[in-house]
C-alpha positions as CSV (number, residue, x, y, z in Angstrom):
1,M,63.4,-42.2,76.3
2,P,60.3,-42.9,74.9
3,T,57.8,-45.4,76.8
4,P,57.2,-48.8,75.5
5,R,53.6,-47.3,74.0
6,E,55.0,-44.7,72.4
7,T,57.9,-46.9,71.2
8,I,55.3,-49.5,69.5
9,L,53.0,-46.8,68.0
10,A,56.4,-45.1,66.2
11,A,57.2,-48.7,65.2
12,L,53.7,-49.2,63.9
13,H,53.9,-45.8,61.8
14,A,57.2,-46.8,60.5
15,R,55.5,-49.9,59.1
16,L,53.0,-48.3,57.5
17,S,55.2,-45.6,55.7
18,A,57.1,-48.1,53.8
19,L,53.8,-48.8,51.9
20,A,53.3,-46.9,48.8
21,A,50.3,-44.8,50.5
22,S,51.0,-41.5,52.4
23,A,51.2,-42.4,56.3
24,L,50.3,-40.0,58.9
25,R,50.2,-40.1,62.6
26,G,47.5,-38.3,64.2
27,E,46.9,-35.2,61.7
28,V,43.9,-33.8,60.1
29,Q,42.7,-35.6,56.9
30,P,44.5,-33.1,54.0
31,E,42.1,-31.4,51.4
32,R,43.4,-33.7,49.1
33,V,44.3,-37.6,49.0
34,P,47.5,-39.2,47.0
35,S,46.5,-41.0,44.0
36,E,48.1,-44.1,46.0
37,G,45.9,-43.7,49.1
38,L,46.3,-42.1,52.7
39,L,46.9,-43.8,56.0
40,I,46.4,-41.9,59.1
41,L,47.5,-43.6,62.5
42,R,45.4,-42.8,65.8
43,D,46.8,-43.5,68.7
44,G,43.8,-45.1,70.0
45,E,42.9,-46.5,73.6
46,P,45.4,-48.7,75.5
47,G,42.4,-49.7,77.7
48,D,42.3,-51.5,81.2
49,P,44.9,-53.4,81.6
50,D,45.2,-57.2,83.5
51,V,47.8,-56.8,85.8
52,T,50.1,-59.6,87.2
53,L,52.2,-59.5,90.3
54,S,55.9,-61.2,91.0
55,P,57.0,-59.6,89.0
56,L,54.5,-56.7,88.4
57,A,53.4,-56.2,85.1
58,Y,50.5,-54.5,83.1
59,H,49.4,-56.5,80.3
60,Y,47.5,-54.3,77.4
61,Q,45.6,-54.9,74.6
62,H,45.9,-51.4,73.0
63,R,43.3,-50.5,70.2
64,A,44.8,-48.1,68.0
65,E,43.1,-47.2,64.5
66,I,44.4,-46.6,61.1
67,E,42.0,-44.4,58.6
68,A,42.5,-45.7,55.4
69,V,41.0,-43.6,52.6
70,V,41.0,-43.1,48.7
71,Q,39.9,-41.3,46.0
72,G,39.3,-41.7,42.3
73,D,37.6,-43.7,39.6
74,D,38.8,-47.3,40.4
75,R,38.3,-46.4,44.1
76,D,36.9,-49.9,45.0
77,E,40.0,-51.6,43.4
78,L,42.4,-48.9,45.2
79,F,40.7,-49.4,48.4
80,D,41.2,-53.3,48.3
81,N,45.1,-53.3,47.6
82,L,45.6,-50.3,50.2
83,C,44.1,-52.7,52.7
84,A,45.7,-55.7,51.3
85,S,49.0,-53.9,51.8
86,V,48.5,-53.1,55.4
87,G,47.5,-56.4,56.4
88,A,50.7,-58.1,54.5
89,A,52.9,-55.4,56.3
90,L,51.5,-56.2,59.7
91,A,51.7,-60.1,59.0
92,A,55.2,-59.9,57.6
93,D,56.2,-59.2,62.0
94,R,53.5,-59.7,64.2
95,T,55.7,-58.7,67.1
96,L,56.8,-55.2,65.3
97,G,60.5,-56.5,66.0
98,G,59.8,-58.0,69.1
99,L,58.4,-54.8,70.5
100,C,55.0,-56.2,71.5
101,D,53.3,-59.8,72.0
102,W,51.1,-59.6,68.9
103,V,49.4,-57.3,66.4
104,E,46.1,-58.0,65.0
105,A,43.7,-56.1,62.6
106,E,40.4,-56.1,62.4
107,A,38.5,-56.0,58.8
108,P,37.6,-52.7,57.7
109,R,33.9,-51.8,57.0
110,P,34.2,-49.3,54.3
111,V,32.2,-46.2,53.2
112,D,31.5,-44.2,50.1
113,L,32.1,-40.5,51.1
114,P,30.6,-38.0,48.4
115,V,32.5,-34.9,47.8
116,E,31.1,-32.2,46.0
117,G,32.6,-31.6,42.8
118,A,35.0,-34.5,43.0
119,A,35.3,-38.1,42.7
120,S,34.0,-39.7,45.9
121,L,36.1,-40.9,48.5
122,K,36.3,-44.5,49.8
123,A,37.4,-45.0,53.6
124,A,37.3,-47.0,56.8
125,V,38.7,-47.4,60.0
126,I,41.2,-50.3,60.7
127,R,41.4,-51.2,64.2
128,V,44.5,-53.1,65.1
129,S,44.9,-54.6,68.2
130,L,48.8,-54.0,70.2
131,F,49.4,-56.7,72.8
132,Y,52.0,-55.8,75.1
133,A,53.2,-55.6,78.8
134,T,55.2,-52.9,80.7
135,S,56.2,-52.6,84.2
136,D,54.5,-49.1,84.8
137,P,51.1,-48.2,83.7
138,L,52.5,-44.5,82.6
139,G,55.6,-46.0,81.3
């Protein structure tokens, strides 16, 4: 049986997979970026939990990361649309179907990356905070 952390990350990946861009989880960036863009979900860091007693609960603000990458002549518009679609997907259900208390994304900080012999890439990491509680820090 998957842990709450894995269940939440899988739900986030499923939400990203419903978008037009290709969505991977924990993969190395492929050599080619699909024309609609690429999203790579990184599991990130759960951080140190706040603990409450009676009942015992560990409250996490888990920081996952989504790498957003586009390539092409109209990469500024593509990147903007890709980030907006991620934001809309998260805003549609801030609890990922009741699996966590809240999901909140930070604004991306885009960079242009030159590619020898091809159109440059526009990429950014979108940090996503996942707020949830569990009864076991390993569960």
